[in-house]
Structures are given as structure tokens and as C-alpha cells.
C-alpha positions in Angstrom: 26.9 5.2 37.1 28.7 8.3 36.4 30.0 7.0 33.2 26.7 6.6 32.0 25.5 9.3 32.6 28.3 11.3 30.7 27.3 9.0 28.0 23.8 10.0 27.8 25.0 14.0 28.2 27.4 13.9 25.3 25.2 11.6 22.7 22.0 14.6 23.7 24.5 17.1 22.8 25.4 15.4 20.5 21.9 15.5 18.7 21.3 19.0 18.7 24.4 19.7 17.1 23.4 17.5 14.9 20.1 19.1 14.3 21.5 22.8 14.5 24.3 22.2 11.8 21.3 19.9 9.7 19.6 23.5 9.9 22.2 25.3 8.9 22.8 24.2 5.9 19.6 24.3 4.8 20.0 28.0 5.1 23.5 28.1 3.0 23.6 28.8 -0.5 25.5 26.6 -2.3 28.1 27.8 -5.5 26.1 27.0 -9.0 29.2 24.9 -10.5 28.4 22.3 -7.3 24.9 22.9 -7.7 25.3 21.7 -11.6 26.7 18.5 -10.7 24.0 17.8 -8.7 21.9 17.9 -11.8 23.9 15.4 -14.3 24.1 13.5 -11.0 20.3 13.2 -11.0 20.1 13.3 -14.5 22.8 10.3 -15.5 20.7 8.4 -12.1 17.6 8.3 -14.0 19.0 7.4 -16.9 21.0 4.3 -15.2 18.1 3.2 -13.1 14.3 4.1 -14.5 13.2 1.6 -17.1 11.4 3.4 -19.7 12.5 6.6 -19.3 11.4 8.2 -22.3 7.7 7.1 -22.2 6.0 9.8 -22.2 9.0 12.5 -23.4 11.5 12.4 -26.4 15.3 11.5 -25.1 16.0 14.7 -27.3 13.3 17.2 -25.3 14.4 15.5 -21.7 17.7 16.2 -22.6 17.4 19.5 -23.5 15.2 20.6 -20.2 18.3 19.2 -17.9 20.8 21.0 -19.6 18.6 24.0 -20.2 18.0 24.1 -16.2 22.1 24.2 -15.9 22.5 27.2 -18.3 19.4 29.2 -15.4 22.0 28.3 -12.6 24.5 31.1 -12.4 24.0 32.3 -8.7 24.3 30.5 -5.4 21.2 28.9 -4.2 20.1 27.0 -0.4 19.1 23.4 -1.2 15.4 24.5 -1.4 15.5 26.9 -3.5 17.6 24.4 -5.8 14.3 22.2 -5.2 12.1 24.3 -6.6 14.4 24.7 -10.1 15.1 20.8 -10.4 12.0 18.8 -9.0 9.9 20.6 -12.6 12.5 19.1 -14.4 12.1 15.7 -12.9 8.4 16.1 -13.0 8.2 16.2 -17.0 9.2 12.7 -16.9 5.1 12.2 -16.2 5.6 8.9 -14.1 3.8 9.6 -10.9 5.3 7.6 -8.7 9.5 10.0 -9.2 9.1 12.8 -7.3 12.2 15.2 -5.8 11.8 15.5 -2.1 12.5 19.2 -0.4 14.7 18.6 2.9 12.4 19.5 6.0 13.7 21.4 9.1 15.5 18.7 11.8 13.7 19.3 15.2 15.1 19.1 18.4 13.7 16.4 20.7 12.0 19.2 22.8 10.2 20.3 19.1 9.4 16.4 19.1 7.4 16.7 22.3 6.0 19.6 22.0 3.9 18.4 18.3 3.4 15.1 19.9 1.3 17.2 22.0 -0.3 19.3 20.0 -3.1 19.0 17.3 -2.3 19.7 13.5 -2.7 23.0 11.7 -3.8 21.8 8.4 -3.1 18.3 8.1 -7.4 18.2 10.6 -9.0 19.3 7.5 -9.4 17.6 4.2 -10.1 19.5 1.3 -11.1 19.9 -2.4 -9.4 21.6 -4.9 -11.8 23.4 -7.7 -9.2 24.8 -10.3 -7.2 27.6 -8.4 -9.3 27.1 -5.6 -9.8 25.7 -2.2 -12.5 24.6 0.2 -12.6 22.4 3.1 -14.5 19.0 2.5 -13.9 17.8 5.7 -14.2 19.3 9.1 -14.7 16.2 11.8 -13.5 17.9 14.8 -16.2 20.9 14.4 -13.5 23.4 14.4 -15.2 26.9 14.2 -15.2 28.8 11.4 -14.1 26.1 8.8 -17.5 24.1 7.9 -17.6 22.1 5.2 -17.8 24.5 2.1 -15.8 26.8 3.5 -13.1 28.8 0.9 -10.0 29.7 2.0 -9.0 33.1 0.3 -5.9 33.6 1.7 -3.1 32.3 3.6 -0.9 34.7 5.6 -2.3 37.1 2.7 -1.2 35.0 -0.3 -4.1 34.6 -2.9 -4.4 30.6 -2.8 -4.6 31.0 -6.6 -0.8 32.0 -6.5 0.2 29.2 -4.1 -1.2 26.5 -5.9 0.3 28.2 -9.4 3.5 27.8 -7.4 3.2 24.3 -6.7 1.4 23.1 -9.6 5.1 22.4 -11.1 6.2 19.7 -8.6 3.2 17.5 -9.3 2.7 14.7 -11.6 0.4 12.0 -12.9 1.4 8.6 -14.9 1.6 10.1 -18.9 -0.8 12.7 -20.0 -4.0 12.0 -17.5 -5.7 15.0 -16.6 -7.8 14.3 -13.7 -4.7 13.2 -10.6 -3.6 17.0 -10.3 -7.1 18.0 -8.6 -6.8 15.3 -5.6 -2.8 15.4 -5.5 -2.8 19.1 -5.1 -5.7 18.7 -2.2 -3.8 16.2 -0.2 -0.3 18.2 -1.1 -0.5 21.6 -1.1 -0.4 22.2 3.1 2.5 19.6 2.4 4.3 22.4 0.1 3.3 24.8 2.2 4.8 23.4 5.0 8.2 23.0 3.6 8.0 26.7 2.2 7.2 28.3 5.5 8.3 25.7 8.6 5.8 24.3 10.9 4.0 27.0 12.2 1.8 27.2 15.3 -0.6 29.6 13.9 -1.5 31.2 10.3 -3.7 34.0 9.4 -6.7 32.9 6.9 -8.7 34.9 5.1 -11.6 32.6 4.0 -15.4 32.7 2.7 -18.6 30.5 3.7 -22.0 31.5 2.0 -21.1 35.1 1.4 -19.4 36.4 4.5 -15.6 36.2 4.3 -13.8 36.2 7.9 -10.4 37.2 8.6 -8.8 35.2 11.6 -5.9 32.9 12.8 -5.8 29.1 12.7 -3.4 27.8 15.7 -2.2 24.3 16.9 -4.4 23.1 19.9 -3.1 21.5 22.3 -4.0 17.6 23.8 -4.8 17.1 27.3 -3.3 13.8 28.8 -7.1 13.4 29.4 -8.3 13.3 26.1 -4.2 11.7 24.9 -5.4 8.7 27.0 -9.5 9.0 26.4 -9.1 8.6 22.2 -6.4 5.9 22.6 -9.2 4.0 24.6 -11.6 4.5 22.2 -9.9 3.7 19.1 -8.9 -0.1 21.3 -12.1 -1.5 22.2 -13.3 -0.1 18.2 -10.2 -2.5 16.8 -10.8 -5.3 18.9 -14.8 -5.1 19.0 -14.4 -4.9 14.8 -13.0 -8.8 14.1 -14.9 -9.2 11.0 -12.8 -6.3 9.4 -9.8 -7.7 10.1 -8.8 -5.1 12.7 -7.3 -2.9 9.7 -8.0 -0.1 11.6 -6.3 3.2 10.5 -7.0 5.9 13.5 -6.4 9.2 12.2 -9.2 8.6 9.2 -11.0 6.8 12.4 -11.9 3.7 9.3 -11.4 0.6 8.6 -9.4 0.4 5.5 -11.6 -2.6 3.8 -15.3 -2.9 4.7 -17.2 -5.2 2.8 -22.0 -4.0 3.2 -25.1 -5.4 1.4 -26.9 -2.0 1.1 -29.6 -3.8 0.4 -32.4 -5.5 2.3 -32.8 -9.0 0.3 -28.3 -8.7 0.5 -28.6 -9.0 -3.4 -26.3 -6.2 -4.1 -22.6 -6.7 -2.4 -21.3 -3.5 -1.5 -16.5 -3.4 -0.8 -15.1 -0.6 -0.2 -11.2 -0.5 -0.2 -9.3 2.5 1.1 -5.8 1.6 -0.1 -3.9 -1.8 -1.1 -2.3 -2.5 2.1 -1.9 -5.8 2.3 -1.9 -6.0 5.8 -5.4 -8.3 6.8 -5.8 -8.4 3.0 -5.8 -12.5 2.5 -8.3 -13.2 5.5 -10.2 -10.2 4.0 -10.8 -11.4 0.9 -10.8 -14.8 2.3 -13.7 -14.0 4.8 -15.6 -11.9 2.5 -16.3 -13.7 -0.9 -17.2 -16.8 1.6 -19.2 -14.8 3.0 -20.3 -13.8 -0.7 -20.9 -17.3 -1.8 -23.4 -18.1 0.8 -25.5 -14.7 0.3 -27.9 -13.9 -2.2 -25.6 -11.4 -3.8 -25.7 -11.4 -7.2 -23.9 -7.6 -7.9 -20.3 -7.0 -6.3 -19.6 -3.5 -6.7 -16.1 -2.4 -5.4 -15.2 1.0 -4.7 -11.5 2.5 -6.0 -12.1 5.9 -5.4 -9.6 7.8 -4.1 -7.2 4.3 -3.5 -3.5 5.5 -4.0 -2.3 1.9 -4.5 0.0 -0.4 -2.8 0.7 -4.2 -3.0 0.8 -6.0 -6.7 0.7 -9.4 -4.1 -3.2 -7.9 -3.2 -4.4 -6.9 -6.1 -3.5 -10.0 -7.8 -4.9 -12.3 -4.8 -8.3 -9.5 -5.5 -8.2 -10.5 -8.6 -8.4 -14.3 -8.7 -11.4 -13.9 -6.6 -13.3 -12.3 -9.6 -11.8 -14.5 -12.2 -13.1 -18.5 -13.4 -10.4 -18.8 -15.8 -6.3 -19.5 -15.8 -4.6 -16.2 -15.1 -1.9 -14.2 -16.0 -2.1 -10.7 -13.9 0.9 -9.0 -15.1 4.1 -9.0 -18.0 7.3 -9.4 -16.9 9.1 -7.1 -15.1 11.4 -4.8 -16.5 14.4 -3.4 -15.7 16.8 -1.3 -16.6 20.2 -3.7 -16.2 20.5 -6.7 -13.2 22.8 -4.2 -11.6 20.1 -2.1 -11.2 18.3 -4.5 -8.4 21.4 -4.6 -6.1 20.6 -0.8 -5.3 17.1 -1.2 -4.4 16.8 0.1 -0.7 16.7 -3.1 0.8 17.6 -2.6 4.4 15.8 0.7 4.5 12.5 -1.4 3.9 13.5 -2.7 7.4 12.5 -1.5 10.8 15.3 -1.2 13.3 14.6 -3.9 15.5 14.4 -6.3 12.4 17.3 -5.2 10.9 19.9 -8.4 12.2 17.1 -10.7 10.6 17.7 -8.3 7.6 21.7 -8.0 7.3 21.1 -12.2 7.8 18.4 -12.9 4.8 20.6 -10.1 2.6 22.9 -13.0 0.7 19.3 -14.5 -0.4 18.0 -11.9 -1.5 21.3 -11.0 -3.6 20.8 -14.7 -5.3 17.5 -14.9 -5.5 17.3 -11.9 -7.4 20.5 -12.9 -10.1 18.3 -15.7 -10.5 15.2 -14.3 -11.5 16.7 -12.1 -14.1 16.7 -13.1 -17.3 17.5 -11.0 -21.3 14.9 -11.1 -24.2 17.3 -9.4 -26.9 18.4 -5.9 -25.7 16.3 -6.1 -22.0 16.5 -7.3 -19.1 13.3 -8.5 -17.5 12.1 -9.9 -13.4 11.2 -13.5 -14.5 7.2 -13.5 -13.8 7.0 -16.2 -10.9 5.6 -17.3 -7.6 2.7 -15.4 -7.1 2.7 -13.7 -10.4 2.9 -17.2 -12.5 -0.2 -18.5 -13.8 -2.8 -19.1 -11.5 -6.1 -20.4 -11.2 -9.4 -18.9 -10.2 -10.1 -19.1 -6.0 -12.5 -21.2 -5.3 -15.4 -19.3 -3.7 -14.4 -16.6 -6.7 -17.8 -14.4 -7.0 -19.1 -15.6 -11.1 -22.2 -12.8 -10.7 -22.0 -8.7 -12.0 -19.5 -6.2 -10.9 -19.0 -2.7 -10.9 -15.3 -0.9 -9.9 -16.0 2.4 -8.9 -12.8 4.7 -10.2 -11.6 8.7 -10.1 -8.7 10.7 -10.7 -6.9 9.4 -7.0 -7.3 5.8 -8.3 -3.4 5.5 -8.4 -0.6 2.2 -9.3 -2.3 -0.5 -7.6 -5.5 0.8 -8.1 -5.1 1.6 -12.0 -3.4 -1.7 -13.0 -5.9 -3.7 -11.5 -9.1 -1.8 -12.9 -6.6 -2.0 -16.3 -6.8 -5.7 -16.4 -10.8 -5.9 -15.5 -11.8 -3.6 -18.4 -9.5 -5.3 -20.5 -11.3 -8.6 -20.1 -14.1 -7.2 -19.9 -15.2 -8.8 -16.5 -16.1 -5.5 -14.4 -18.3 -2.2 -16.4 -15.9 0.9 -14.6 -17.8 3.8 -13.5 -16.5 7.5 -12.9 -13.9 9.2 -14.4 -9.8 8.5 -15.8 -8.4 7.0 -13.1 -4.7 8.9 -11.8 -2.8 5.9 -12.8 -1.8 4.5 -16.5 -4.1 2.2 -18.0 -0.4 0.6 -19.8 1.4 0.4 -15.9 3.7 2.5 -14.2 7.3 2.7 -13.2 7.5 1.3 -9.7 7.7 -1.5 -7.4 11.1 -1.3 -5.6 13.1 2.3 -5.2 16.5 2.9 -5.0 16.8 6.4 -3.0 19.8 8.7 -4.6 21.1 11.2 -2.2 22.1 14.1 -4.1 25.9 15.2 -3.4 25.9 18.7 -2.7 22.1 20.0 -1.9 21.2 16.4 -0.3 17.9 16.1 -2.0 16.6 13.0 -2.1 15.4 11.3 -5.4 13.4 8.0 -4.9 14.3 6.5 -8.2 10.9 3.6 -8.9 13.5 0.4 -10.6 10.7 -2.0 -12.2 8.0 -1.7 -14.7 5.1 -3.4 -13.7 2.2 -3.7 -16.3 -1.1 -5.7 -16.7 -0.9 -8.9 -19.1 -2.9 -7.0 -21.3 -3.1 -6.3 -24.8 -1.7 -1.7 -24.3 -3.4 0.7 -25.5 -1.1 2.9 -25.6 -3.2 6.0 -24.9 -0.1 7.4 -22.4 -3.3 8.3 -20.8 -5.3 6.4 -17.3 -8.1 3.7 -17.5 -10.8 5.1 -18.9 -14.7 4.7 -17.5 -17.3 2.4 -19.3 -19.5 5.0 -18.0 -18.0 8.3 -17.3 -19.6 10.5 -14.2 -17.9 13.8 -13.4 -19.0 15.0 -9.9 -19.4 19.1 -9.4 -17.4 20.7 -6.6 -20.7 21.3 -5.2 -21.9 17.1 -5.3 -18.9 16.5 -3.5 -18.8 19.2 -1.0 -23.5 18.6 0.0 -21.5 14.4 0.1 -23.5 13.3 -3.2 -22.3 10.1 -4.8 -23.8 10.8 -8.0 -21.6 8.0 -9.1 -22.7 5.5 -6.4 -26.4 6.3 -7.5 -25.9 6.0 -10.8 -24.6 2.0 -10.0 -27.8 1.2 -8.0 -30.1 2.5 -10.8 -28.1 1.1 -13.5 -28.7 -2.6 -11.4 -32.2 -1.7 -10.7 -33.4 -1.4 -14.3 -31.3 -4.9 -15.0 -32.8 -6.7 -12.5 -36.0 -8.8 -12.8 -39.0 -7.5 -11.0 
């Protein structure tokens, strides 16, 4: 027993020392030559691993930006100060999946436990960013002083416009898209603020609502045991009772990831909302949903992919098979930089700790499968388009009626690849605004995360160029809607869905009496 207690004490002390040591390094400036070495390391790995690195920027121009950055590093800098210099240069690649990550201060076990018993600070709201302004979009907990439509003017005395201008260089979309930035910034500005200021218990805000300006302290709230128990019980009952939604329930957003509804009494119109292509329970959901559609009088299907940041390539391939009547090839062969690139993928990081032993057993098979799937064409390397991405047949319950797809600037990655394919095949009518992801594909799939040797910053690099099997547009922009409708900030805050309203009117105008 004494030995066991000694071991536990040793682990706890080592953990505390590790946290202190790591946090101390965050505040320790690094020599300029070490930082310049990290710049070279980052660029070298981008060139080695990232397919189509110069898709949106000529090589000479990107070379110049990395070389110029090194000439500006003449003073020692802390790791996150260095991040603020390097991240904007990485963003010049204009690939939305590619981003350098700042280092977060590590927390002790006590600090983690304290945070688990508190509600968030900024994370309890959703926001709308309009230019250099931030508005509160949702306040589910009805926290005082933060009504929907409240504009945040200053945070800790700093004008919001200054904060957004500071964070903007860290955010990039695919190519020269202009719609993605406001959505991404609405989600990520609290992350940038926390990385810069640490986890705060309270923060001073200046806000404006209906012409009235207020200054107050926004504070974290304690979660009592009774509140936690009540919330857990409510979520448990909800996820059990909603069998038809295949249990893909998000406790944070308090909603299901996928949903199928019939908004009209005659059930002639079906509305399918997909918040993310998570892959979880997706096959069952589509099988049940399109079976329901087959039995219904539904003649029109609306698929809502707005604010869907993508996810599973397999899921969108499967969904597409329910929307067509002929054999199809969904994506082109996946391009990689070299066979060696795939062996640097984050294989083990993708497995939970409990399944690591299984991952170890399966690793030789992964290596063998990867080796057999690689082919060379000219001076380029590809992964053979086999298995679930080979030529496929449509599903028996495929939908033959009219299809509308709702998209916006926050439709990204897989949620851009699917609309791109549907539009090219003239299988759907797209309504909304240009997608945040590129029309001609993206670099994502598997990643190789590189840790910069000196600053210890993380750089996840996408290894796979994934493109829909279409005639590429070469516009270097997102998927353009057939009917562009861009809601104003006021309409968004008032929950007026003018895009869906337009579709319903269009359906009405084209339907028999």
C-alpha cells in the first residue's frame, strides 16, 4: 500500500512539474535563429506533404513571403508571439483546412475540475460578425444584458473592431472565396481571444442594444450538482425517446445532427437538415429517410447544408447515391505528393486510448493497403479510386423528384464537394450564397501533424487532394448558387429565413393547383 501511495504521489508531482515546465516555456523567448529554423521546417514540410501547394499562390510569391518573414525575425520571441508572425504566412496558401495552431496554457487537474463545474464565458452564445462588428445571435440560457441582437462594442476596453482586425490574418478559406470569413470569425474569435488572454473568470464588456449602451462584467457561473444531474437526465430521456433520429444528438447545441421533416400538410415537400457529415449513424438515417420518402407523396426534397463544415467523404458519397438514377463516380482519384507522404499520416492519433492495441495490430495492414492503393501517372501519385469510391449504382430507394440545396459561406469541405457534384450533374438547384469550400475540391482527408522543433507549435498538413468527379471550373472560388440570396444581419438576428422562404415560393409557383 505504501508503494502504491508513493507511486500515485510521484505521478501527481510529475504532472504538476510538467504543467509548470510547459507553461514556463510559453513565457520564455526563443532566439531568432531558432525561430527562423522553425520557419524553414514548416515550409519544407509543406512542400514535401501538401499536394497542390501552389494552387492559389505562385511558388515564387510564396517563397518570397517565407523568406521575407525570416528577415523580420531579429528579436527573441515567445512561442505565441512567433505564432502571430508565422500563421498569416501559412494562411497565404489559401487552404481552409491548413492552419497553424497556437499553444494553450496547460491546466492543473484542479483547474480542469473547477472549469468542469462552471459554465463558459463567451462559449454560451452564438454570434454574427458583420464587417468589424459582433452581434449576439443566440442566448439560449437567457443571460441578462445579452439579448439577441446585442452588439459587443469593447472587450476589456479594447474595441471589437481592433480585435477582429488582429485576428483576421489567421483565418482563410479555400481560394479567393469571400463568404467564409464572417462565419469562421463568428465561431473562432473567442478562441483567438482566449489564446491571447488565457481562461478568464470574468471580463468587462461594453455593449449596445436598441440604442442603450451598457458596461458590465460577464462572469462564469457555477454549475450545481442538482443542475448537472437535471441536465444529464433530460438529455438521457431525449436521446432514448428520439429513436427515429438515429440518436445522433448533440448535447451542446441541444439538437439532432440530421433531421427529416414534411413542412406541408400534404407531405409533398420534404426538408432534410444536415448540420455536419459526421458519419455517425448516417447510413441508418439515410436508409430510413429515403424509405420514408419513397412511401410518401413527396415530390420535392430540400437539403439544407448551411453552416455544415463537412466531415465524412463516405457519407456524402452515400447520400449522393440516393439522389441519382444512374451509375456514377463521385470523386476523382485522390492525389498525394509521394508514397512516403501517406506513411507520415496521423495513424495512431486517430484511435482512442482504449483501442490503441487494436491500432498497433492493424498498422501493418494499413501500411500494406496504402502501398497497394498508390499508383503513378506521369510525375504524379494517386490513391486508386476503389472500394466505396469506385463506380457505384444508385440506391433502390433513390429519390427521383426535384431537389433544392441550401448553401452558405459556412458550407465547407464535404459540404462544398457534394453541392459541386450535384450542380455539375444538374441534379439539384442551389439556393443561398457561395460556399466557403472550393468548387473544385480541397486538400484534407488524412493529416500529418508536424511539431515545430523549437517553438513547439503544431502544423497539421492535409495529405490528400480530393476533387469531385466533374469538369473543373478553375475559378478558384466556392460553389456558386443557381439563385443567390444573401440575408442581411438584421434578418439573421430576427430569424427570418429568406432563403428557405424563396424555395417554398418557387415550389408553389411550379406546382399544379
